[in-house]
N, C-alpha and C positions, 0 to 999 in steps of 0.2 A: 504493500500500500504506500509505503514511503517513497518507493521508486516510481510509482504511477503518477504521483503528484507533479513532479517536475516535467514529465512528459505532457500531462494535461495543461500545465501552465505554458509550456512551449507552444502547444497547438493554439491555445487562446491568444498568446502574444502574436503569433503569425497571422491569425485571423484578424486581429485588431489592426495590425500593420497593413495587411492586404486591403482591408476595407477602407482604411485611411487613404491609401494610394488611389483606390477606385473613386473615393469621394473627391480627391483632388482632380482626377481625370474628368469626372462629371462637372466639376466647377469650371475647369478650363473650357470644356465643350459648351457649357452654358454661356460663358462670356463670348466665345467665338460665334456661336449660333450657326453651326453648319447645317446643310441640307434644308435650307429655307426656314429655319427656326429663329433667325435673327430678328424677325419682325414681331415675335411674341414678347409679352412682358418678361422682364428679367426674373421675377419671382417664379413664373410658370416654367421658364427655362431651367432654373436651378432645381426645382422639384423634379422636373421631367428627366433631365440629363443625369442627375445623381441617382435617381431611381433606376434608369436604364443601365447605368454603369454597374450598380449592384446586381441587377438582373443578369447582365453579361458575365459578371464574376461567378454567379451561381452555375452558369452553363459551361464556362471555360475552365473553372478551377479543378473539376474532376479529371481534366486531361492529364495532369502531371502523374497521379498514381496509375492512370490507365496506360500511359506510355511506359512507365516502369514495369507494369505487369505484362504488356505485350512484347516489349523489347526482347527478352530472352526466349519467348515462345515462338515468335515469328522470325527472330534473327534479322530484323530490319533496322536501319539506322534510326536513331532517336529523332534526328531532325526531320526525317521523312515522315515518321509517325506523328510528330507535332503538326506538320503541315496538313497531312491528310485528316487528322482528327479535328483540327481547328476548322477546316472547311466543312466537315460533317456537322459539328456542333453549331455552326452558324445557321444551318437550315432550320432547326426548331426554334432557335433564338429569333430569327427573322420572322417566323410565323407568330411567335409570342408578341413581338413588338408591333407587328401589323395589327394583331387583334386588339392590343391595348390602345392603339391609336384611335380606334373607332368606338371604344366603349364610352358610355353605356348603351349606345345605339346599336343597330344591326351591323354586323361586320361583312362587308362585301368581299366577294372572291376576287383576288387580283388577276389582272391579265398577265400573260407571260412576260411582257415587257416590264410591267410594274413589279412583278415578283423578282425578276432578274435584277432590276435597279435597286430594289430594297435589299436584296441579298448582298449585292456588291457594296452598298453603303455600310451595312452592318459588318461585313467582312473586313472592310478597310479599317474601321475603328477597332473591331475585335482582334484582328490579326496583329495590329500595331501594339495593342496593350499586351497581348499574349507574348509577343516577342520580348517586350520589356521584362515581363515576369520570367520568361525563359532565361534571359541573360542574367537577371538577378539571381536566379537559382544556380546557374553555372558559376557565377562569381562568388557565391557564398562560401565555398571551400577556401578560396584564396583569402577572403577576409578573415577566415578562421585559422589561417596557417600558423599564426603565432601561438594559438591555443594548442594546435597539434604539435608544434615543436616543444612547447612546455611539457605536454604529456610525454613526449619522446624522451625528455631528460629523466622524468620519473620512471619510465620504462627501463631506461638504461641502468638506473640505480637498482631496480628490482632484479634485473638480469645479472648484474655483476655481484650482487650481494649473496652471501651464502644463505640457503633456504633449507628448511627441514623437509618440505614437500615441493614437488615440481610446480612452478608457476609460469604462466605464459606472459612474457614481457609485452606482447602485443595488446593484451587485454588492459594493461595499464594505460594505454593510449586513449581508451574510450571513456566517454563520460560515465559517471557512476550510475546514472539513471538507466543505462542500457544493460546493466547487469553483466554477468559473466558467461551466460549460456550462448556461446557462439554457434551460429547456424552456418554461415558461409561468408566468404570474401569475394567481392566482385570488383574487377578492375574498371575504373572510369578515368580515362585520360592518364594523368600523372598521379591519380589518387586511388585509394582502395576504399570501397564502401563495405563496412563491416555490418553484417546482418546478425542481430541477436534476437532472442525471444521477445524482447521488449521494444525493438525498433532498429534503426540503422543510423550510421553516421559516417562521414568521410574522413579519412586519415591521409595526410600528405606522406605517402610511402609507396614504393613499387610493390607489386604483388609478390614477387619472389622474395623480397626482403621481409614482407609481412609474414609469409609462410615460414621463413627461417626463425621467426620469433614465437611460433606456435608450439613450444615445448610442452608436452603433456597433454595435447589435444589431438586425438586421433582423427585423421582426415586425409584427403587427397586432392590434388589439383586435377579436376575432371575436364577442364577446358583451359585454353590459353588465358582466359580472363576470369576463371572461376576456381575457387577452392571450396570444398564442402566438408563439413564435419560428418564423420561416419554415423554418429548417433542421431543426426538431424534428419536423415533420409526417411520419409514417410511412405514413399511409393515411387513408381517409375511410370513415365508416360512415353509411349512410342507412337510415332507418326511416320510411317514409311521407314526410311533409314535413319531418321532422327530419333534421339533419345534424350529425355530430360528427367532429372531427379526432382521429385516433388518434396518440398521442404515446408516447415511451418510458416504461418503468416502468408500463405498463398505464393510463396517464392518458388520458382522453377529454374533450376540450373541446367544449362545444356551440357551434354557430354560429347566431347570430341570423338570422332570415329576412331582416331588412333589410340584412344584410351579405353574403348569399349571392351576389348578382349581382356585386358589386364584387370579392369575393374570387375568384369563378370567373373573372372577366375578367382578373384579375391572375395566373391560373395556379396558384392554391393547390390546386384540385381540378378 
């Protein structure tokens, strides 16, 4: 319970920050008055655009976990998934905005030209804001690099100090609220995303160096960008010649073809 509180506080903090950003976006759009809204009273524009910004956030925010879920399963580039899912999410958002525009009266069906124009208008703003959030998400690990380096010093101390029981120096790099039940390591650019039973976090470290610090934790590198803890495997998913290890929290780790025979012989699946 003590560990769950910091995670909940972190989620609440992110939500407050995100909605504050969307409020600022709505404020800017209200002042600019795009798409023919400049003639409307300022108060109406403020309420309208801030409300639409929040509505857009509700449609686009789920894309981040969806991309994280689809990336290992489809083995597609994250950027491509972001683009495709953003275009898809814009369809229901456009329909919602079209409906709201005519409430409380009857809502007319748009012509093909009207529907396309409305979609492009929503996509232009929605995609721009999504790109900002995407860049902020990618930039977050760099902003936290000093914290990662600080944890690295603590990890080195634990690794070099005599211990009565085996300890993983890598676990010392993680925030305390993530616990010590390591599920998997996933390579992301120059970082390693550590997945535990309580969440995940990025560490400024190469995957091979992270694996070298996993003393006392049984596991294997199942893919060039994945290491998996042996005890975390809950099942196996096969799709043609592709194979994925099913892990807690809905995580699926792809298995390289070159590793299938060795892992199978070792009883992993």
